[in-house]
VOVO-771050 format. One record per residue (C-alpha): residue in one letter; x negated, z negated, y negated. Coordinates in steps of 0.5 Angstrom, whole numbers, padded with zeros to 4 digits, always signed. Each point is the difference from the previous one (the first is absolute). Layout:
<nodes>
AXZY/...
</nodes>
This chain:
<nodes>
X+0134-0601+0077/X-0003-0003-0007/X-0005+0005-0003/X-0007+0000+0001/X-0004-0003-0006/X-0005+0004-0003/X-0007-0003+0001/X-0006+0002-0004/X-0005+0002+0005/X-0006+0002-0005/X-0002+0000-0007/X-0005+0002-0005/X-0001+0001-0007/X+0000+0007-0003/X-0006-0001-0004/X-0004+0002+0007/X+0002+0007-0001/X-0004+0000-0007/X-0005-0004+0003/X-0001+0005+0006/X+0000+0006-0005/X-0006-0004-0004/X-0004-0001+0006/X+0001+0007+0002/X-0002+0003-0006/X-0006-0005-0001/X-0002+0002+0007/X+0000+0007-0001/X-0004+0000-0006/X-0005-0004+0003/X-0001+0004+0006/X-0001+0006-0004/X-0005-0003-0005/X-0004-0003+0006/X+0000+0006+0004/X-0002+0004-0006/X-0006-0004-0002/X-0002-0001+0008/X+0001+0008+0002/X+0000+0004-0007/X-0004-0004-0005/X-0004+0006-0003/X+0006+0004+0000/X+0004-0005-0004/X-0005-0001-0005/X-0001+0007-0002/X+0007+0001+0000/X+0002+0004-0007/X+0008-0001+0001/X+0004-0005-0004/X+0007-0001-0001/X+0004-0004-0004/X+0006-0004+0003/X+0005+0003-0005/X+0006-0001+0005/X-0001-0007-0001/X+0003+0000-0007/X+0007+0002+0002/X+0000-0005+0006/X-0003-0006-0004/X+0004+0001-0006/X+0007+0002+0004/X-0001-0005+0005/X-0001-0006-0005/X+0006+0002-0004/X+0005+0003+0006/X-0002-0005+0006/X+0001-0006-0005/X+0005-0005+0003/X+0006-0001-0005/X-0004-0006-0003/X-0007-0001+0000/X-0004-0007+0001/X-0004+0000-0007/X-0005-0004+0003/X-0008+0003+0000/X+0001+0000+0007/X+0006+0003+0001/X+0001+0007+0004/X+0002+0004-0007/X-0006-0003-0004/X-0005+0001+0006/X+0002+0007+0000/X-0001+0001-0007/X-0007-0003+0001/X-0002+0004+0005/X+0002+0006-0003/X-0003-0002-0007/X-0007-0001+0004/X+0001+0007+0004/X+0001+0004-0007/X-0006-0004-0003/X-0005+0001+0005/X+0001+0008-0001/X-0004-0001-0007/X-0006-0002+0003/X+0001+0004+0006/X+0000+0006-0004/X-0006-0002-0004/X-0005-0001+0006/X+0002+0006+0003/X-0002+0004-0007/X-0006-0004+0000/X-0001+0003+0007/X+0002+0007+0000/X-0002+0002-0008/X-0006-0005-0001/X-0002-0001+0007/X-0002-0007-0001/X-0002-0003+0006/X+0004-0005+0004/X+0006+0002-0004/X+0004+0003+0006/X-0001-0006+0004/X+0003-0004-0006/X+0006+0005+0000/X+0001-0001+0007/X+0001-0007-0001/X+0005+0001-0005/X+0004+0005+0004/X+0000-0005+0006/X+0003-0005-0004/X+0005+0005-0002/X+0002+0000+0008/X+0000-0008+0000/X+0005+0000-0006/X+0004+0005+0003/X+0001-0004+0006/X+0001-0006-0004/X+0005+0003-0004/X+0004+0002+0006/X-0001-0007+0004/X+0004-0004-0006/X+0006+0003+0004/X-0001-0006+0005/X+0002-0005-0005/X+0007+0004-0001/X+0001+0000+0007/X-0001-0007+0001/X+0007-0002-0001/X+0002+0005+0005/X+0000-0002+0008/X+0001+0004+0006/X+0004-0003+0005/X+0002+0002+0007/X+0007-0003+0002/X+0003+0000+0007/X+0007+0001-0001/X+0002+0000+0007/X+0002+0005+0006/X+0007+0000-0003/X-0002+0002-0007/X-0005+0005+0003/X+0006+0004+0003/X+0004+0001-0006/X-0001+0004-0006/X-0004-0004-0005/X-0001+0001-0007/X-0004-0003-0005/X+0003-0004-0006/X-0004+0000-0007/X+0000-0006-0003/X+0007-0005-0001/X+0005+0004+0005/X-0004-0004+0005/X+0001-0007-0001/X-0002-0006+0005/X+0005-0004+0003/X-0005-0005+0003/X-0007-0002-0001/X-0003+0004+0006/X+0003+0006-0002/X-0006+0000-0006/X-0004+0005+0004/X+0005+0006-0001/X+0001-0002-0007/X-0007+0001-0001/X+0000+0006+0003/X+0005+0003-0004/X-0004-0002-0006/X-0006+0004+0003/X+0004+0006+0001/X+0003-0001-0007/X-0008+0000-0002/X-0001+0006+0004/X+0006+0004-0003/X-0003-0002-0007/X-0007+0003+0003/X+0004+0007+0001/X+0003-0001-0007/X-0008-0001-0003/X-0002+0007+0004/X+0006+0004-0003/X-0002-0003-0007/X-0008+0002+0002/X+0003+0007+0002/X+0004+0000-0007/X-0006-0002-0004/X-0005+0005+0003/X+0006+0006-0001/X+0001-0002-0007/X-0008-0001-0002/X-0001+0007+0003/X+0006+0003-0005/X-0003-0004-0005/X-0007+0004+0001/X+0004+0006+0000/X+0003-0002-0007/X-0007-0001-0003/X-0003+0006+0003/X+0006+0004-0003/X-0001-0003-0007/X-0008+0001+0000/X+0001+0007+0002/X+0004+0002-0006/X-0005+0000-0005/X-0005+0004+0004/X+0005+0005+0001/X+0003+0001-0007/X-0008+0001-0002/X-0001+0004+0006/X+0004+0005+0003/X-0004+0001+0006/X-0001+0006+0005/X-0003-0003+0006/X-0005+0005+0004/X-0003-0002+0007/X-0007-0001-0003/X+0000-0007+0004/X-0001-0007-0002/X+0002-0002-0007/X-0002+0006-0004/X+0007+0002-0001/X+0000+0002-0008/X+0001+0007-0001/X+0004+0002-0006/X+0003-0005-0006/X+0007-0001-0002/X+0003+0004-0005/X-0001-0006-0005/X-0007+0000+0001/X-0002+0007+0001/X+0004+0003-0006/X-0002-0007-0004/X+0008-0001-0001/X+0006-0004+0002/X+0004+0003+0006/X+0006-0004+0000/X-0001-0004+0006/X-0003-0006-0004/X+0007-0002+0000/X+0000-0002+0007/X-0004-0006-0002/X+0006-0003-0002/X+0003+0000+0007/X-0001-0007+0000/X+0006-0001-0005/X+0005+0002+0006/X+0003-0008+0000/X+0004+0003-0005/X+0004+0003+0005/X+0001-0007+0003/X+0005-0002-0006/X+0005+0004+0004/X+0003-0005+0005/X+0001+0006+0005/X-0007+0002+0000/X-0002-0007+0000/X+0004-0001+0006/X-0002+0006+0004/X-0007-0002-0001/X+0001-0007+0003/X+0004+0003+0006/X-0005+0005+0002/X-0007-0003+0000/X-0002+0005+0005/X+0002+0006-0003/X-0004-0002-0007/X-0006-0001+0005/X+0001+0006+0003/X+0000+0004-0007/X-0006-0004-0002/X-0004+0002+0006/X+0002+0007-0002/X-0006-0001-0005/X-0005+0000+0006/X+0004+0006+0003/X-0001+0004-0006/X-0007+0003+0002/X+0004+0005+0004/X+0003+0003-0006/X-0005+0006+0000/X-0001+0002-0008/X-0005-0001-0005/X+0003-0007-0002/X+0006+0001-0004/X+0005-0002+0005/X-0004-0005+0003/X+0000-0003-0006/X+0007+0000-0002/X+0002-0002+0007/X-0005-0006-0001/X+0003-0002-0007/X+0007+0000+0004/X-0002-0004+0006/X-0004-0005-0005/X+0007-0001-0004/X+0003-0002+0006/X-0005-0005+0002/X+0000-0003-0006/X+0008+0000+0000/X-0001-0004+0007/X-0005-0005-0002/X+0004-0002-0006/X+0007-0001+0004/X-0004-0004+0005/X-0003-0005-0005/X+0007+0000-0003/X+0003-0001+0006/X-0005-0006+0002/X+0002-0004-0006/X+0007+0001+0001/X+0000-0002+0007/X-0003-0007-0001/X-0002-0002-0007/X-0007-0002+0003/X-0007+0002+0000/X+0000+0001+0007/X+0003+0007+0001/X-0003+0003-0006/X-0007-0003+0002/X+0000+0003+0007/X+0002+0007-0003/X-0005+0000-0005/X-0005-0002+0006/X+0001+0006+0004/X+0000+0004-0007/X-0007-0003-0001/X-0002+0001+0007/X+0002+0007-0001/X-0005+0001-0006/X-0006-0003+0004/X+0001+0005+0006/X+0000+0005-0006/X-0006-0002-0003/X-0003-0001+0007/X+0002+0007+0002/X-0003+0003-0006/X-0007-0004+0001/X+0000+0002+0007/X+0001+0008-0002/X-0005-0001-0006/X+0006-0001-0006/X+0004+0005+0003/X+0007-0002+0003/X+0000+0004+0007/X+0008+0000+0000/X+0000+0003-0007/X+0005+0006-0001/X-0006+0005-0001/X-0004-0003+0006/X+0001+0003+0007/X-0002-0001+0007/X+0003+0007+0003/X-0006+0002+0004/X-0002+0007-0001/X+0005+0001-0006/X-0002+0002-0007/X+0002-0006-0002/X-0004-0005+0005/X-0004-0004-0004/X-0001-0007+0004/X+0007-0003-0002/X+0004-0005+0004/X+0007+0002-0002/X+0002+0002+0007/X-0002-0007+0003/X+0003-0003-0006/X+0007+0003+0001/X+0000-0002+0007/X-0001-0007-0002/X+0005+0001-0006/X+0005+0002+0005/X-0001-0006+0004/X+0001-0005-0006/X+0006+0004-0002/X+0003-0001+0007/X-0001-0008-0001/X+0003+0000-0006/X+0006+0004+0002/X+0002-0005+0006/X+0000-0006-0004/X+0006-0003-0002/X+0004+0004-0006/X-0001-0003-0006/X+0005-0004-0004/X+0002+0004-0007/X+0000-0005-0005/X+0003+0000-0007/X-0001-0004-0006/X+0004-0006+0001/X+0005-0001-0006/X-0001-0005-0005/X+0003-0007+0001/X-0001-0007-0004/X-0005-0004+0003/X-0001-0008-0001/X-0007+0001+0000/X-0005+0003-0005/X-0001+0007+0002/X-0007+0001+0004/X-0005+0003-0005/X-0001+0008+0000/X-0006+0004-0001/X+0000+0004-0007/X-0003+0007-0001/X-0007-0003+0000/X+0000+0000+0007/X+0002+0007+0001/X-0005+0003-0005/X-0005-0005+0004/X+0002+0003+0006/X-0001+0007-0002/X-0007-0001-0003/X-0002-0003+0007/X+0003+0006+0004/X-0004+0004-0005/X-0007-0004+0001/X+0001+0000+0007/X+0000+0008+0000/X-0005+0000-0005/X-0005-0004+0003/X+0001-0002+0007/X+0003+0006+0004/X-0007+0002+0001/X-0005-0005+0002/X-0005+0004-0004/X+0003+0000-0007/X-0003-0007-0002/X-0006+0002+0003/X+0000+0007-0004/X+0001-0005-0006/X-0006-0004+0001/X-0005+0005+0002/X-0005+0001-0005/X-0005+0004+0005/X-0004-0001+0006/X-0003-0004+0003/X+0003-0006-0003/X+0008-0002+0000/X+0005+0001+0006/X+0001+0007+0003/X+0007+0002+0003/X-0003+0000+0007/X+0000-0005+0002/X+0001-0005-0005/X+0008+0003-0001/X+0001-0005+0006/X-0001-0006-0005/X+0006+0003-0004/X+0004+0000+0006/X-0002-0007+0001/X+0002-0002-0007/X+0007+0004+0001/X+0001-0004+0007/X-0002-0006-0003/X+0005+0000-0006/X+0006+0002+0005/X-0002-0006+0005/X+0000-0004-0006/X+0007+0002-0002/X+0003-0002+0007/X-0002-0008-0002/X+0006-0002-0004/X-0004-0006-0003/X-0005+0005-0003/X+0006+0004-0004/X+0000-0005-0006/X-0008+0000-0001/X+0000+0008+0001/X+0006+0000-0006/X-0004-0005-0004/X-0003+0001-0007/X-0007-0001+0003/X+0000+0005+0005/X+0003+0005-0004/X-0006-0001-0005/X-0005+0000+0005/X+0003+0007+0002/X+0000+0003-0007/X-0007-0002+0000/X-0001+0003+0006/X+0003+0007-0003/X-0005-0001-0006/X-0006-0001+0004/X+0002+0006+0005/X+0001+0004-0007/X-0006-0002-0004/X-0005-0001+0005/X-0004+0004+0006/X-0003-0002+0007/X+0002-0005+0004/X+0003-0005-0005/X+0005+0005-0002/X+0002+0002+0008/X+0001-0008+0001/X+0004+0000-0006/X+0004+0006+0003/X+0001-0003+0007/X+0002-0007-0004/X+0005+0004-0004/X+0003+0003+0007/X+0001-0006+0003/X+0004-0003-0006/X+0004+0006+0000/X+0002+0000+0007/X+0001-0007+0000/X+0005+0000-0006/X+0004+0006+0002/X+0005-0004+0004/X+0002-0004-0006/X+0001+0006-0004/X+0004+0004+0005/X+0004-0006+0001/X+0002-0001-0007/X+0001+0007-0001/X+0005+0000+0006/X+0004-0005-0004/X+0001+0004-0006/X+0003+0006+0004/X-0001+0007+0000/X-0001+0000-0007/X-0006-0004+0001/X-0003+0005+0004/X+0002+0005-0004/X-0004-0003-0006/X-0006-0002+0005/X-0001+0008+0002/X+0001+0002-0007/X-0006-0004-0002/X-0004+0002+0006/X+0002+0007-0002/X-0002-0001-0007/X-0007-0003+0002/X-0001+0006+0005/X+0001+0005-0006/X-0005-0005-0004/X-0005+0000+0005/X+0000+0008+0000/X+0000+0000-0007/X-0007-0003+0000/X-0003+0006+0003/X+0005+0005-0003/X-0002+0007-0001/X+0000+0003-0007/X+0007+0004+0002/X+0003-0007+0002/X+0005-0002-0006/X-0003-0006-0004/X-0005+0000+0005/X-0005-0003-0006/X+0004-0006-0001/X-0002-0004+0007/X-0006+0005+0001/X-0006-0005+0003/X+0004-0006-0001/X+0000-0003+0007/X+0000-0007-0004/X+0006+0001-0003/X+0004+0002+0007/X-0003-0006+0004/X+0001-0005-0006/X+0007+0002-0001/X+0001-0001+0008/X-0003-0007+0000/X+0004-0002-0006/X+0007+0002+0003/X-0003-0003+0007/X-0001-0006-0005/X+0007+0000-0003/X+0003+0000+0007/X-0004-0006+0002/X+0003-0003-0006/X+0007+0001+0003/X-0002-0002+0007/X-0002-0007-0003/X+0006+0000-0004/X+0004+0001+0006/X-0005-0005+0004/X+0001-0006-0005/X+0008+0001+0000/X+0002+0001+0007/X-0005-0004+0004/X+0002-0006-0004/X+0006-0001+0004/X-0004+0001+0007/X-0006-0004-0002/X+0005-0006-0002/X+0004+0001+0007/X-0007+0000+0003/X-0002-0006-0003/X+0006-0004+0001/X+0001+0002+0008/X-0007-0002+0001/X+0001-0006-0003/X+0006-0002+0003/X-0002+0003+0007/X+0006+0004+0001/X+0000+0004+0007/X+0006+0004-0002/X+0002+0003-0006/X+0006+0004-0002/X+0000+0004-0007/X+0006+0003-0003/X+0002+0004-0006/X-0002+0008-0001/X-0007-0001-0002/X-0002-0004+0006/X-0005+0006+0003/X-0004+0000-0006/X-0004-0006+0002/X+0002-0001+0007/X-0007+0004+0002/X-0004-0004-0004/X+0003-0007+0002/X+0000+0002+0008/X-0007+0002-0001/X-0003-0006-0004/X+0004-0005+0005/X-0002+0003+0006/X+0008+0002+0002/X+0004+0005+0003/X+0005+0003-0004/X+0006+0005+0000/X+0002+0002-0007/X+0007+0002+0003/X+0005+0006-0002/X-0003+0005-0004/X+0001+0000-0008/X+0002+0008+0002/X+0007-0003+0003/X+0002-0003-0007/X+0000-0008+0002/X-0002-0006-0003/X-0006-0002+0004/X-0002-0005+0005/X-0007-0001+0004/X-0003-0005+0005/X-0007-0003+0001/X-0002-0004+0006/X-0006-0003+0002/X+0003+0001+0007/X+0000+0007+0003/X+0006+0005-0001/X+0001+0002+0007/X+0006+0005-0003/X+0004+0001-0006/X+0007+0004-0002/X+0001+0002-0007/X+0008-0001-0001/X+0004+0003-0005/X+0006-0005+0000/X+0007+0003-0001/X+0002+0001-0008/X+0006+0005+0000/X+0001-0002-0008/X-0006-0003-0003/X-0008-0001+0001/X-0003+0002+0006/X-0003-0007+0003/X-0006+0000+0004/X-0002-0004+0006/X-0006-0001+0005/X+0001-0002+0007/X-0007-0002+0003/X-0002-0004+0006/X-0007-0004+0000/X-0004-0003+0005/X-0001-0007-0002/X-0005-0003+0004/X+0003+0004+0006/X+0007-0001-0002/X+0005+0005-0002/X+0003-0001-0006/X+0005+0004-0004/X-0001+0000-0008/X+0006+0004-0004/X-0001+0001-0007/X+0005+0003-0005/X+0002+0001-0007/X+0007+0001+0000/X+0005+0002-0006/X+0003-0003-0006/X+0006-0004+0000/X+0003+0006-0004/X+0002+0004+0006/X+0003-0005+0005/X+0001+0005+0006/X-0007+0002+0000/X-0002-0007+0000/X+0005-0002+0006/X-0003+0006+0004/X-0007-0001-0001/X+0001-0007+0002/X+0004+0002+0006/X-0006+0005+0002/X-0005-0006-0001/X+0004-0005+0004/X+0000+0005+0006/X-0007+0002+0000/X-0002-0008+0000/X+0006-0001+0005/X-0003+0005+0005/X-0007-0002+0000/X+0002-0006+0004/X-0003-0004+0003/X-0006+0001-0004/X-0002-0004-0006/X+0002+0003-0007/X-0002-0002-0007/X+0004+0004-0006/X-0003+0000-0006/X+0005+0004-0005/X+0003+0001-0007/X+0007-0001+0001/X+0004-0002-0006/X+0005-0005+0002/X+0001-0008-0001/X-0002-0004+0006/X+0006-0001+0005/X+0004+0005-0003/X+0006+0003+0004/X+0001+0007+0002/X-0001+0005-0002/X-0006-0003-0004/X-0006+0001+0004/X-0002-0007+0002/X+0005-0001+0005/X+0000+0007+0003/X-0008-0001+0001/X+0000-0007+0002/X+0006+0000+0005/X+0000+0007+0003/X-0007+0000+0000/X-0001-0006+0004/X-0005-0003-0005/X-0001-0007-0004/X-0001-0001-0007/X-0007-0003-0002/X+0004-0005-0004/X+0007+0001-0001/X+0000-0007-0004/X-0004+0004-0005/X+0006+0003-0005/X-0004+0002-0006/X-0001+0007+0003/X+0002+0007-0001/X-0005+0006+0001/X-0005-0002+0005/X+0002-0003+0007/X-0004-0002+0006/X+0003+0000+0007/X-0002-0002+0007/X+0001-0001+0007/X-0004-0002+0006/X-0006-0003-0003/X-0001-0007-0002/X+0001-0001-0008/X-0005-0004-0003/X+0000+0001-0007/X+0003+0003-0006/X-0002+0001-0008/X+0002+0003-0006/X-0005+0002-0005/X+0000+0002-0007/X-0002+0008-0001/X-0007-0002-0004/X-0002+0002-0007/X-0006+0004-0003/X+0003+0004+0004/X+0006-0001+0004/X+0000+0003+0007/X+0008+0001+0000/X+0006+0000-0004/X+0003-0006+0004/X-0003-0005+0004/X-0004-0001+0006/X+0003-0003+0007/X-0004-0002+0005/X+0001-0003+0007/X-0004-0002+0006/X+0002+0001+0007/X-0003-0002+0007/X+0001+0005+0006/X+0004-0003+0005/X-0001+0000+0008/X+0005+0005+0004/X+0006-0003+0004/X-0003+0001+0008/X+0007+0002+0002/X+0003+0004-0006/X-0006+0003-0004/X+0004-0003-0006/X-0005-0004-0005/X+0003-0007+0000/X-0001-0005-0005/X+0002-0007+0000/X+0003+0000-0007/X+0006+0005+0003/X+0002-0006+0005/X-0001-0005-0005/X+0004+0004-0005/X+0006-0001+0005/X+0001-0007-0003/X-0002+0000-0007/X+0001+0007-0003/X+0006+0004-0001/X+0001+0005+0006/X+0002+0007+0000/X+0001+0004+0006/X+0000+0007+0000/X-0001+0005+0006/X-0002-0006+0005/X-0006-0002-0004/X+0000-0006-0004/X-0002+0001-0007/X-0001-0007-0004/X-0001+0000-0008/X-0004-0007-0002/X+0005-0003-0005/X-0004-0006+0000/X-0007-0003-0001/X+0000+0000+0008/X-0007+0001+0003/X-0003-0001-0007/X-0007-0004+0000/X-0005-0003-0005/X-0006+0005-0001/X-0004-0006+0003/X+0003+0001+0007/X-0002+0007+0000/X-0007+0003+0002/X-0005+0002-0005/X+0000+0007+0003/X+0008+0001-0001/X+0000-0003-0008/X+0000+0005-0006/X-0006-0001-0005/X+0000-0006-0004/X-0003+0004-0006/X+0007+0003-0001/X+0003-0007-0002/X+0001-0002-0007/X-0002+0005-0005/X-0003+0004+0006/X-0005+0006-0001/X+0001+0006-0004/X+0007-0002-0001/X+0002+0000+0007/X+0003-0007+0001/X+0005-0003+0005/X+0007+0000-0003/X+0008-0001+0001/X-0001-0004+0007/X-0002-0007+0000/X-0003-0005+0005/X+0003-0007+0001/X-0004-0003-0006/X+0004+0005-0004/X-0006+0004-0002/X-0001+0008+0000/X-0002+0001+0007/X+0000+0004+0007/X+0005-0002+0005/X-0002-0002+0007/X+0003+0000+0007/X-0001-0003+0006/X+0004-0001+0007/X+0003-0006+0000/X-0003-0003+0006/X-0007+0002-0002/X+0001-0003-0007/X+0002-0006+0003/X-0006-0001+0004/X-0005+0002-0006/X+0003-0005-0004/X+0000-0005+0005/X-0008+0002+0001/X-0001-0001-0008/X+0003-0007+0000/X-0003-0003+0007/X-0006-0005-0001/X-0006+0002+0003/X-0002-0001+0007/X-0005-0006+0001/X-0006+0001+0003/X-0002-0002+0007/X-0005-0006-0001/
</nodes>
């Protein structure tokens, strides 16, 4: 009895979920407004309670960074762009909101509260609009109900994600679409896990900043807290203040130099393998309030905890660079780091410049230590965060890759200037921006003019949040690290130092925005320098911490007169080092993206939909290219696995991909990517590889055999192979060519092209349309060899076998050299069969004419020649179609009927 064909019962766009959410949100707020105005108007206008919507900071910044698809449409109406607009408008609205609240609350200006209310409601509208953008993301998904038949309903059915569920006839497409939906839902589960990880890491960053900012006050005061309530907790000074002498505990300032222990590979491996243990130790800073003494043991406990915390964060930054040679990993790590800072500043703002989880705070009701702390609550949240960290997959410990010769110039590396600049920025953040009221204190010149800590401290938070938001825009990074932006920040620092009142405060806010916006670039550069880079950064930080103490040094402090009352020298030194770091970042930007920009420009002009990039430095600019060309990307096996590099860029969605280390028992480890793309609804496999050199024949044979197995077992799906294989065309075994073509059931893009050695394009199950070879270009060259391009058109699957049939395979039986291997007809085109003139090919299938002759920026057609003998691409067409088009081109025009 034939099986029942699955039938589509109903379908709907997944965007209806987001639209329904938006509708319910609008209805909920509108109903509240209408009921409030109609029933409780007098109570509403007398309301004296206000909240700023600070929880939107991590939500908007995090969702824009974490929920963005692998590639983003860069148009002004793309989901990513719209989220940025709504988030920027949201945070910008906070400025007039605070202004009119002050007019109402402090100055009692008539009508100010009504204007404030309008801004407050506009925040609600912007919040809803921000969430509504997800409808654009869901538009490409579809919800379907499929009738699978009675027989299928009684069997145990499992969902297949992506490629394993292939269609054998067109009516089966409903299940194929359903599989893609399940794949999308699986991706949604991964996004949920990503959010959970994000919040856990952000909270542990909050713990880190809390520990760091507690160290200074605890060194200055060793507190004995009494149950006097509130924050009147000061009782007796530490020895260093009480006796006007040094106690010795000041050495704990240098606990941030703990990354020196990471120079030991054993310590580094331990820290990376046990992130939950490191986080648990960090949480000990919050738990130190349980130590009941005059502060000595709590202080030393905090010093140890902070040392471990710096150790852990340094290892994470270094690991992020080792895992991908891309800014993405370090930027996300830095985002959680800055979100933790914002949470710390918010906590201090809410508790009047006291962080409620500092070790000398306590929430023990009735105990002599109780003074309004929230340590117990923080411990509970921290344990949940640590649990999340503990259940994550084990981290792979990476060792520095052994040096190997490179055929490309090495990618530019940061210098020590970046490390010194990072230390200066970390100090500047601690010095001015870990408390919302610090720059207000700098700007204050007396009442009634100028800002006050409450409520204007909120504007400091807005400025810092704006900097964090700007740091999530890759397109903004070049401007932030530019000379004009740095000069503006230096001017802001000078105004903050020399002026008073609002102009000084606004300048300080601008400096805070710049500092957090440029922080990811500095940390990413320092991470590339390794552990030594972070040692230099934290040593610089410590020197400035000491210098900031010396400006108000007591007479008993050695050499205190050198910097006493010279804050200008300290702040000037900080800005000079930041300037040096900016100069270093610009140098890297000039040297590194030249290749990326050149590739981006060429790929854009050549209208390329699929790119394979080979050699070790590929990942350096892959993110840059994929972002600016709106492409999905896969950077291939990690550099930590000591391979030559390979990467894949695609205009088509990458449904899944596998990173491979090909067999290499003798010489170089060869990387490969096996990816499945959704090409206009057809699943097409793409294999990218970078095989070893000819010196190791055994390696080459094993690597080629493994690639052939992968391509053979992908049958009947279409396959495109883009690889660096080092072989002559048509070379016999054990050379890679015959292994890949015959055993892999593949066809050469043009076997008559006998002037090849490194780069090869193979294909199966598609219509071959065109093939071209182009010069690598100049000023700068974007590769050390050449550029090979091919164009294919997706074929229709055979209704009975599911194989992708192309007429050229049948035609090849008569005109091509046939090779039969394992029941599959393999054809190698040794003639000019199927080649046609460019004039017979559709415009959409032609390569750009701009690359004829001298070309563009040195990119020009080379090696291959057309029928007229000029350097040009080659075009191919099925014989019957070519004959028909030729006939149509020479047929006389039809006579018009009179």
